[in-house]
N, C-alpha and C positions, 0 to 999 in steps of 0.2 A: 834326565834325573840332576837330584844337586844332593850336595853339600856343604854342611854348615862348620865354617869354622871358627872357633869362638876368640881367637887371637893367633896371635905369631903363629906359625906353620909351615913346614916345609916337606914341598906334596915330588914325586915326579914328574919328570914332564918327557914323555918318551917323542916326543917331537923334534924335541934339545937336544942338543949337543953334551949340554950339563955346568950344571952354576958351581965354577973354578973354587968359589969360594967355600963352596958346601962339599964335607971331604966325600960323600954319596952324591953329589953332584945334582942334589935338589935346589927347587928352586921357594922361596920367598914368596907365602900369602899371608892374608888377615893381618896385612900393617898400612895404615896412613901416613902416608909419605905426603911432609910438609913443604914448601916450595914456593920462590918469592920473583914476582915478575916485577920489572924493573918500570917505573912512571914515562912516559914520554916525558921528557923535558924537565925532570924532577928526579934530586937525590934522591927519593924515594922506592919504596915499593908498596909493592899488593900481594900479600899472601894468601892461597890455597893451599887446599888439601885433596889427596886423592889415591883409592887405594890399587891403582893403573896407571902409575904413571905416564907411560910409553903413551895414554893418549896425548898428552900435551902437548903433542906435535902435532893434532888435526883441531886442537883449540880455535875459538873465531871469537870467543867474548868472555868477560867477567864478569857475572851475575852480581848485582848487590842488590841489600832491598833499597825502595822508595825514601822511608821512612828512617832508615836508618842515620842518624847524623854523624858516625865516625865517618862514612865517606858518600856523604853531601857534594864537596870539593872537588869529588872524582866524577859527579856524573855528565856523560859526554866526551870524558875523556881516554886516553890509547894508555896499554900495554906494550913493552916490545918484547915480541917472544925473545928467549937467550938463544936459540937456535937456527933460525932465520934471518932475523930482525922487522918479522912481518907484521905490523902493527893491529893489535887487538883493541875493537872497542870497549869500553866500561858500560854496558847498559844497567837497568834496573825493572826489577823482576819480584812482584812480591806474591804470585802464584807458584813460585820456583822455591825461592831462598826464605832462607828460616835465620831470621840475626839472630836466635840463640845458639845456634849449635856454631861450632866452629870459630872461624874467624869471620864469618857472615858474607864472605867473599866467596864464591861459586865460578870452578871455571868450568866451561860450559864446550863438547867438543860434540855438537848435533850429529856426526858422522858414525859414534861410535855407544851411544847411550838414547834407552828409548826418552826419559823426560829430558835431558838436554837435545834430542831433536823433535819434541812439540815444543821447547823453548823458541830453538833457532825458524821453526816456521814463526812463532809469533812476531820473532823480531827480523823477519827477513835476514837469516845468518848467512854465512856460505858452510858447505857439506863439503868438508874435506876427508877424505878418508885417507889414513895412514898406514892401512893392513893390505898383505895382498889376503889373495883367497888360500895361504897355502900360509898364513899367521907372520909373515915376516915382513916386516918393517920396507914398504914403495916408497918412490919417485919422490916423495913428499914428507920424506922422512928425515933429509939432509945430510949430516956425516952417518946416522943412522940406518943409510938406507941400503939394505937386503939381512942385516939381521933380524931374526927370531925377536919374537915380540919381549919375553922374559930376559933374554940376553941383553936386548935393546934398554931393557927396561934398567938393568945394575950398570949397563955403558952411562946411558942416562944422569941417574943417582951420584957415578962419579965427577959427569963432568957439570953438574948444578955444584957440588960440591967445589972443586975448583973457581968457580965463578963465583963462588962465596953465597949462592943462593939458594942451596940444604938450608931446610931449616931443622928437619928433623923427622922423626918417626914416631909412632910408636901403637899398642898393637890395636885392633878391629874388630869387632864381631862384623862375617861379610857371611856370604853365599856362595857359591862357588858352581854355574851351571854346567854339568857334563854331558858329553856326547852319551848315550846308552849303549850306542853300538863300538865304538873305538876305545870311550875312555876319556880322548881329549875336551879340554877346558874351552868350552864354548867363549867366544867376544861379539857383542854386538857391532853389525858393520851395514851400511848404508849399501845398497846394489839394486841396480836397474830391474824391477820387477814389472808382471803386467796387473796391472787390476781391472776389475769388472764394477762399474755403477750400480747400483744394488737398490737405490730406492726407492725408483719407481716398481720395479718389482717384488720385496720386499710389502709397502705397501698394499698389493695384489693380493700377496700370500696371506696377509693380515686381515686382512678384509672377506676374504672367503672363511676365516674361522669366527669372526663377528657375526658373518650374515647366516652363518648355519650351510653355508654350504661347503665346506669340509669341516668335517666333526674328529680331533681328538678325543681318545679312552685310555686313557681315568682322563676324563677332563680338569684335574687337577696341572695336569702338565701343557693347557693354554696358559697360564701363567710363563710357561719359562721359551714358549712360541715369543707371545708377546715382548716381554724383554731383549728376545736376542733382534727382533724383527723392527719393534720400533725403534731401538736404538744399532741399527745396522750402519755399518763402517764398507768401503769398496773393499773388496774382495781382493786377494790376492792370489793369483793362482797359478802362480810360474813355482817352479821345485826343479832343483836340478837334481835329477834322476837319470838311471840307465832308463826304466822301460817307462810307457806313459803313452798318451797324445802328445804327440810336437809340438807348439805354438805355430801356429799358422801364421807369423810375424818372419818379414825378411828384413836386413839394414843394408840399406842403400849406398852407397858409392858411384864415383866416378872414378872410371877404370884411371882418369889421368893425375886424383887427387890423391894425397897421401898424408898419412898423421889422423883419421877423423875416427878416434876410438868411438864403437856403439857405450863402449861405458859410461860416454861423459853425459852426466843429463842435458847440459846444452845442446849435442845431438837427434833429440828426442821425437824432433819431426823428421828423420832421417827413415823411421821402421813405417816397412809397407805392413799394411796386413790385407790377405788375400786364400780364396781358395785352394789355389796352387800356383806354382813357381812362375808358368805361365803370367797368370793373372801379374804377379807382385813387378816382375819386371816389369811388362807397361802401366802399371800404375809407378812405379819406383820413373821408371822413363818420363814420365809425364811431368812428373811433380822436376826431377832437375834439368827438365827442358832439352834431353837430349835424347840422341838414337836410341833404341835398347842394347846396338851394341858397344853403346861407348858405357850401359850397367854395369858394375861387379854387383851382384844382393848375395848375403848368407843366413841363410833361414837362423833362428833363436836356437840354440842347444836345449832352453829349456823344455820343460812337459808341462802340460795345465796339471793342477791337481788333482789329484785323485778320488777326491769328490764333487770336482768340475763333470769328470767324467761319468761320473758315478750319478748324478744328478741328469744323464742322459737319457740313464737308463729304460726307463720306463716306455721310452716311444723307439729308442735309436734303434731297439733290438728286435720291434718291430720292421726295419727299415726305411724311415725317418730317415731324410728329408720325402724320399720318394713317397707318393701315394699308394706302400703297397695294400694288398686284402689283409695280410695280416695286424695292420695299422686301422684300418678300416675294422676289423673282427675284434680286436682284442684291446684295442686306445679308447678312449679311458680305462683301468680299470675300477674294483671298488672298494678295492680294503688291501689297505699297506701294514703288515707285523712287522715289528721292528725293535730293537734294543731302545730305550728309553734316555739311552748316555749319546747315542746320535741324532738327537730329536733336530738339532738342527745344522746339523754337521751334512747330513744327508735328506735328511725326509724333509727340511723346509726348503733345499737347493733342489728335489725334481720340484716340487709346488710350483717355483721359482718361473726354476726352466720352462716346465710346462707350459706353466701361464705365457709365457714373455714368448715361447718359438710355437707354441701348438694351440692358444688364446683360450687350452680347455685345462683342468685341476685334472691330475694323472691318477688319480683316487678320491673316493668321497669320504672313505673313514680312513685313519689312521691308529692300532691299537698298538700301545710299547706295553712292549710285555717286561718282569722285572728283570733284574740283572744277577747273577748267580756268582756268589760268595764261599768264602771257606764258614765254616761252623764260627768263627770267629768275626766274621763280619767284613773280612777285611780282604780286600781286592785279590782277585787272583793273580797271582806273578809267579814267573819262572825263578826269579830271586829267592822266593821265599820258599817253595817248593813244594803251595800249595796249591797247584794246579790240579785238577781232576778230571781226564779225561774220561767223555760220558761210556768210552768203551772200555775202562777199567772195571764202572761200575756195573755195567752189562754183563759180563765174561770174567769177573775178578782179575787181581792181581797183586802176586805176592811183594812183602815188601822190598826182596832182592831183588823184581822186578823194578819196581819202582826208583829204587837207588843204581839201578842199568839203565834203566833211561836219564837219569841223569848225571851218571856220565858220558854217554854219548850226545848231550848235548853240548853249551859251546859257551858255559857259564865257566867262571874264573873258579879258582877251587875252593876258594875261601868261600865262597856262592853254596858251591858247589856241597862244602860242609854242610854248611848252617841249615840246609832246603836237606839233607839226609837227617839230619838233628830231629825237625820238623817233623818231617814222614813217619820218624824211627815213633814220634810223641802222637800222632793222629792215630796212623795205623798201625801197629806194633805186630797186629798178627796180618798187614798188607787189606786188601781190601776184596769183602767177599764176595762171590757172584752173585746178582742181583735179578739180572735180565730188564730188558729194555721197557715190561708190561709198569713193574717197580718202579724203574726210574723218572717213567712219565709221569705216571700216578703220582708218587711222591711231590715231584716238580710244580704241578698241578695244584698239592696238596699247598704247597708253599705260597701259591699267588696270592690268598686272602690274607698276608702280610704287607702287603702295600710296594714301594720301590723298589727292595731286596733279597734277595732270596740268600742266607745264610746256612747253606747248605752241608749236614750232617746229614754222612752215609750211615750213622744208626737209623733215623729216620725212613732213609730210604729201603736198610735192611726189614722195619718191620712193613713196611706195603710189599715185601717179596714174601714175609708171613704173612700177610690181607690174600695176595697170588695162592699162596698153597692154601690157606684157605676156603677161599674161591672153588679150589680146585677141590678139593678134598671133603668140601658139604656139596657141591653140586656131582660129585661120583655119590655121596651117601645119599643123595634126593635120587639116583635114577635108579636104585631099587626099590625106590618107592611106587616109581610107572615104568616100572619092566615090565609089567603083563597091561600096560595103558596103552590105548592108540587114540591120536589125536587126530581131531578133521579139520580141512582149511577153516571151518567155520567156531571153531573149538569156545571163543569167548562169549559168543550169541545166545551157543546151546546152552554153555553152562548158566549163563543169566537165565535165558527160556525152563531153563530146566524146572526149578523149586524145588530145586534138592541143596541147595547151599544152607549151610552151620553161619552161625556168630563170627566165625574164625576165619571161611572163605570169604564173606561179603568186607569183612576188614582187609584181611590178605588184600582184594583184586582192589578200595578205597587207596590201602597205603600204596601201591603200584600205580595205580594214577597220580598218585600226589608227586612220589618222585618223578614220573614219569615229564607230571607239568612245570616242577622247581626245573628239572636240568636242561629240557628246554627253554623256559624262561632265561636261565642265568647261561647259557649257551650265546639264546640272543643279545645277552646287556652284553658280553664278554666278561661274565666272571666264571672264569673257568674255575677258579679252589671254590668259590661257593658250588658249581656243578659236580666236582668232585665229591664234596661234601656231601650230599642231597644220595650219588650211588652209593657211595660205600656207606650207608646210615642207611639205605632199602636195604642193602645183601647184610649187614651184620646184625642190625637192629630189627628189621620186620624178616624177612626171610629166614636165615639162621638162628639167631637170635630165641622168635618168636614159632614162626608158621609152622616149623622144622621139628619144631622138638611138641606143638599142639595135633600135630598130625600122627603123629608116631601111633598111638594105640589104635586109630585111626584105619591106620591103612594094613599097620598087620593084622588087623581082625575082616578076614578074609569070609564070615558065616554071608547067608545070604541076607540076613535082615537088618545087616550093616553097607550091604551095598550100596544100595543110593548114595549114603555121605562118604564112602570108602572113594568111590566115582568122583564125585564133589569134589574129595579135596585131593584125589590124583589131577585133575582136570584144572585146577586152579595152582596147584603146585609148576604142572606144566607149565600153563602160564607163564606163572613169574619167573618162573627160570627162563622160559623162551627170552619175555619180554627184559629181563633182567640182563639177559649177555646183551640184547641189543642196544639198552642205555649205557653198558658200560663200552660199549665198545669200543668207540673213539678214543676212551682215554686208556684203556688195555686190550688195544685186538688182538693179540696173539690169543693168550688163554681165553678170550669170550670168545674169540673163532673155531678152536678145539674143543671147546666143552661145549658148543652149539650146535659140532657136528655131530657127538657123538648122543644128542635126546633123541628120545626115542620116536619115530615115524618119520624118519629125515626121508625124502626122497617120495613118501605116499601124502602128499597134500595135495595132490595135484598140478597143473602146468603151470602155475604163479608161483608153484616155488621156488624162491631162489635156488642156486646153489651154493652162495658163498654169505654167511651172514653180511660180507661186505657190500653184496648186493640187496638187501632185505632193506623194506621200507623203516624210517626211523624209526622208534614210538610216539606217540603222542596220547596225549590226556581224553580220555572220553569223560566230561564233568559229567554225564549222565551215570556214571559207576562210584564217582563220590560217594560214600555213606559216611555225613557226619558223628549222625545219631550214633554208628555203631561202632564208628573209630575211640567217641568219647564211652562209650560203654568198654570197651578193649582195654581204655586208658585205667577206666575204675576199675578191673583186672592185674591188669597189669603192676597197678601199685598195691595190690595185695600180695598179689606173685613177690613182689621187692620184699616188702615186710616179712614173707614165711621166708624168704634168702634168707635177711637180713636178722634173725631170730632163730635159725639155722646155723648159720655161721657163732652168732655169739657164743652160745652153749658147744659150739666146734663138733655138731651132729657131723656124721660121716654121710654121704651119699647111696650108703646103703641100705642105713638107718630111714625107713619112713616115720613121719609125722605124724600127731591128730591135732587138728587148726580149729579153733573156736574162732568164728567171725561176728563181733557186733556190729553193726551197722542202718545206717537210717536214709532216708532219700531216696533218690533216682539210683541210689550206688544196690540197695540191697535190690532192688531188681537185677540189673547186672551179673550182679556174682552168683545171686540163686538161677541164670540161664547158661551162666558158665561155668558152673560148680566143677565138670569136670576138668575143664581148661586149668582154674587154680590148683588142683591136686597135680594134676601131670606136670605143672612147667615150678608147682613147689616144692616138688618132689614130697608131696604128704600121700598118708592112706585113707583118709576124709577129710571133710570141712563140713561144719554143721555149720549153719547161717542161723543170730539169736536166737538162742537156744535160751533157757534160765539159768543164772547163775548157779542154782544148786548141780544143774548139773554138768558143772566144771570144774575140773579137779584142782585142786587147791596151789597144788605141785606142778606152776605154767610159766612160762616163758609169756611176757605182756611187750607190746611194743605199740604205738600209739599212733594209729596212719596219719590222719589229718581230725578236725574236730568234728566227723561227722561216722569215723571208722575203727577200730580196736581188733589187735587181731593177739590170740593167747595160742599156746602151741602146748601140748601135756607134755611136760619133762619126768612122766614117771618113768623109772629103770634105763634114762637114756645115757643120765650123767655121772660122771665120775665128782661129786662135791667137791672132797675131798684131795682130789688132787687138783681139777683144776684152782681151788684155794690157794693150796700149795704152792703153783706155776705162778700165778697173781701175788700171793707173798714175795718171789723171787722180783718178779719185776716191779714189786713195788719198791724193797731195798732196793736194787738199781735204781732206781727215777731217786730216791729220796737221796743218794749223795751226792748226785749232779746238782740237787736242788737248796742242801746244805750250803756247800762251796760256791756255790753263786749266791748265795745270801749272805755268807759271812765276806764275801768280794766286795759286795753292796757296800754293806754297812764297814767297811773298814775305812780308819782313817785318814785323809785326804782323797777321797775318792773323788767329792762332789766337787773338788778343786782342780785336780789334776783330768778327770778323763772327760776325754771328749764327748759334746752332746750326743753326738750319731751313737757314738758304742751303746753309752748309756740306755737311747731307745731301744737299741738292740737287745744288748743286756734285761731290762724291761717282760720286753716280749718278751724271752727267751723265758724270765720267770714265769711271768704270769703262764707258758705254753705247760710248765715243769708242773707247777701248782696244780692243774687244769689235769694234766694228766693222772699224778698222785692221787686228785680226788673222785678221779674215774676208774681205779684199779681199788680203791679202798670201800667203794661203791660196789665193785663188782666182787667184791670180797663179798658181803654184810648179805647181797642179794645169794651168795651163792649158798652158804651160811643158814642162813632163812630160809632157802630150799629143802636143804639137806633135813634140816627140825621138823618140816613137813611132810619130809620123805618119810622119815620115823617114826613121826604118829599113823 
């Protein structure tokens, strides 16, 4: 974590005894301290500045810009360290030094600053570590040895003041790194670490993607892959943790030797890497040219980086390095599915390790799923209180339970209070129970967005309502097929029967289209599009159209209607059964439950699966696609939409049926004529007349133009209370005129053009146009109702 300081700030440091100069024992940060280094063989000094004064104990150079005329005479000379007398060279470095910043002279502490580290490597400087692992000054700290670092900072200020070398202090913006667990302030420090040279492994990994052996989906993430691996650096695999694979390295000394430090980089050649202690002892004896009995070896306490161990996962779990039956059977794999945030940290490491250690790619395809964030797009964080536990969405959770979970964690009291406030704002009534099917289906819907999922629980609740719709619609449809006996070859029987109507052929065609779309989307890893296709099949085709169309057919049990009824029942059974199988991977529980309830279950022969999980996934039969029928039905549905629009615009209730008059030309005429009953059924009409003379159409009608070939009229005689409608519209007009007039007054006010921001002006203009259109629409509706009232009076 980080905290940004705007200037002088006092902070508590728990690992220190307390600052005696502050009443609360806090330490000073956010200050730039300037001090002077005496120049060797001169009365002059060289002034530098730092926010971490204690690091000057490890300074090994002073850098100036090679083109800075102020310091040209000092090139190649030295300054003298005021506390240990060490000679420090004055070097030139155009990359690090900014002549315009400060004095133009920069102290270089390669062991305690990342930028200084790079400078130290460029100039072959000495790397002097001045801190111990617990943050105290070590043996390189002269008289400050043993002091905690910020206590030493205070003592060094006083000492420099006594020597006349302290120039001054001034506030300075800075960022402090904090340990997210302990809260302590982090300090850069050089320590011996183990590295892996990744150059050749990274090249093989990038080549695998470039030549198509390894496929990354979505392909846009290939750019990240190349950016990381084409610019690979040595990989630090040392970790100072209690758990993990201990690094197989031993530090070797002779038992007769003393004072040989494993932390001294000059002794790096004393390390031996081996598979076990016996092998390490043998290698050490050979290196030290003595017998094993004279050798002392100590294993490094560091463990391997988690990603190193994880990188071995695809083959190590199969028994590698032994050639086991599992390794032969299951390695390499075909697909890896993971989060895009660990494309480099894990995926690249698995690929590099697999190629290096087995000479094979661990998988052929990498599918990267989106990251789940909160509805504001923020990363889920315990401190923000916006972490959403999937189980809480599945089972539901009260606000009190969410608060209790925070109280039982390890957050500081301030963060708990902030998190509770955010939870109360986001979930004032807790998280409603949604079930796992709704959560899964909702997350799939989000995958069409791109990189991240900004999860809004309300949207998941919406898919819980879809589950309810699916359940209720299927249970309702089951009554239509309660007396229906399916056969193992029902689809073939239906197609061969010659009993199918346009509506039945349309439903089967749409079923095949959805099956084709979902399979294509699954094949291309477009899970969001697959969800949309399955959702549309159920909502737009089965529930909104077909179920409504066959109601009068199924309810008519006369002998004359037997064939039409059987065809409708067969089409419905096939649509329900196939639709549930299509939906099953996305909503496994509700689809299984409803599939088991379909009539005929257990009577469909020896090959009938016992569970939807064991059933074959639906495949598209292209021969059953009927584009001509779909086009005909699309025409019908446009007319139905116009019927519903007219009824809604005149507030006609569902109990009131209306007489429609359709004027249509072109191919649509035949389609409408063939499906007049379907239009009447879905449009809630009493009758539909097509292309009759204008003289036969009442004057009191509502009109909607469908397109350039079709116009629909609706008889309004006796159905509308025009006076009441005009009264409601006048009220709406009055409530719209007031904000319109106020906005116009605001826009015409003195100084508006000069003082209002451009974006606000644009927003106000857009709002004004919207209000004007609303007023125009209301006035037009009032005039229409008044016209119709006069016609009815005649």
